[in-house]
C-alpha positions in Angstrom: -8.3 18.3 -1.6 -5.3 20.6 -1.6 -5.2 23.1 1.2 -1.6 24.4 0.7 1.4 23.8 -1.5 4.6 23.6 0.6 7.9 24.1 -1.2 9.2 20.8 0.2 8.7 18.4 3.0 10.8 20.6 5.3 8.2 23.3 4.9 5.2 21.4 6.3 4.7 23.4 9.5 3.5 20.4 11.5 2.3 21.3 15.0 4.4 20.0 17.9 1.5 18.2 19.5 0.7 16.3 16.3 1.2 12.5 16.1 2.9 11.9 12.7 3.3 8.8 10.6 5.7 8.6 7.7 5.1 5.9 5.1 8.1 4.6 3.2 10.7 6.8 4.9 13.6 5.3 2.9 17.1 6.6 3.7 16.0 10.1 4.8 13.0 9.9 7.2 11.5 13.1 8.6 12.7 13.9 12.1 9.2 15.0 12.8 7.7 11.5 12.3 6.8 9.6 15.4 6.1 6.3 13.6 7.7 5.0 10.4 5.9 2.4 8.2 8.0 0.5 5.6 7.1 -2.5 3.5 10.6 -3.4 2.4 12.7 -3.5 5.6 15.5 -5.6 4.1 15.3 -4.5 0.5 16.9 -1.1 -0.5 16.0 -1.4 -4.2 13.1 1.0 -3.7 15.1 3.7 -2.0 18.3 5.7 -2.5 20.3 4.1 0.3 19.9 2.0 3.4 16.8 2.4 5.7 17.5 4.9 8.5 15.7 5.2 11.7 16.1 8.0 14.2 14.4 7.6 17.7 11.2 6.5 16.0 9.0 3.5 16.1 9.3 1.3 13.0 6.5 -0.8 11.7 6.7 -3.3 8.9 3.6 -2.6 6.8 2.4 -1.9 3.3 0.7 1.4 2.8 -2.3 -0.5 1.2 -3.0 -2.2 4.6 -1.8 -0.1 7.5 -2.2 -1.6 11.0 -3.5 1.6 12.6 -6.8 2.8 13.8 -9.0 5.3 11.9 -7.6 8.9 12.3 -4.8 7.6 14.6 -2.4 10.2 13.2 -2.8 13.9 12.9 -0.5 14.0 9.9 0.8 11.5 7.4 3.9 12.0 5.2 4.4 10.1 2.0 7.5 11.3 0.2 8.3 9.5 -3.1 6.2 6.4 -2.2 2.9 6.5 -4.1 4.6 5.8 -7.5 5.8 2.4 -6.1 2.4 1.2 -5.0 0.8 -2.0 -6.3 -2.7 -0.5 -5.7 -2.6 3.4 -5.6 -6.3 3.8 -4.9 -6.1 1.5 -1.8 -2.9 3.3 -0.8 -4.7 6.6 -0.8 -7.8 5.2 1.0 -5.5 3.9 3.8 -3.6 7.2 4.1 -6.9 9.1 4.4 -8.3 6.5 6.8 -5.4 6.7 9.3 -4.6 10.4 9.0 -6.4 13.6 9.5 -4.1 15.6 7.2 -1.0 14.9 5.2 1.6 15.5 2.5 2.2 13.4 -0.6 5.2 14.1 -2.9 5.9 12.2 -6.1 8.6 12.6 -8.8 7.8 15.1 -11.5 7.1 13.9 -15.0 10.3 15.6 -16.3 12.3 14.0 -13.5 10.9 10.6 -14.3 11.8 10.9 -18.0 15.3 12.2 -17.2 16.1 9.9 -14.3 13.7 6.9 -14.6 13.7 4.4 -11.8 12.6 0.8 -12.6 10.9 0.5 -9.2 8.5 3.3 -10.1 5.3 1.8 -11.5 3.4 5.1 -12.2 3.9 8.6 -13.3 1.8 10.9 -11.1 0.4 14.2 -12.2 -1.8 16.7 -10.3 -4.4 18.0 -12.7 -6.7 20.5 -11.1 -7.5 19.1 -7.7 -7.1 15.4 -8.8 -4.1 13.0 -8.8 -3.9 11.2 -12.1 -1.7 8.1 -12.3 -0.4 6.7 -15.5 1.1 3.2 -15.7 4.7 3.8 -16.9 4.5 0.7 -19.2 1.8 2.5 -21.2 3.3 6.0 -21.3 5.0 6.6 -24.7 8.6 7.6 -24.8 
């Protein structure tokens, strides 16, 4: 369910007392995240540069099988990660299991057509209040 639509991940208004997880932080993790979870620690092909870590805990984990307790985090950030998932439904189940609230951002359809990335498996659209994922191999054009 969508509660608000922030302009960007810098506009999230996460409370200071919140414990925050970022999944797939890439080369630009959120300073607000307490814990970073990344599946590809030694492989930069899924990100736009080398993995960066600020003073945060780093956990090697896939989003589809997060090693955290139910509702352990007050907020989960997933910026440009869902489109890489092997199992998007399980990815989303895990995000909802470990987090009480969160933010998911994916490339736009136009952005994917103009600047396609081979590592993106899906094109993600928000239609009404539903996320709809299309396998890129099946999308014409």
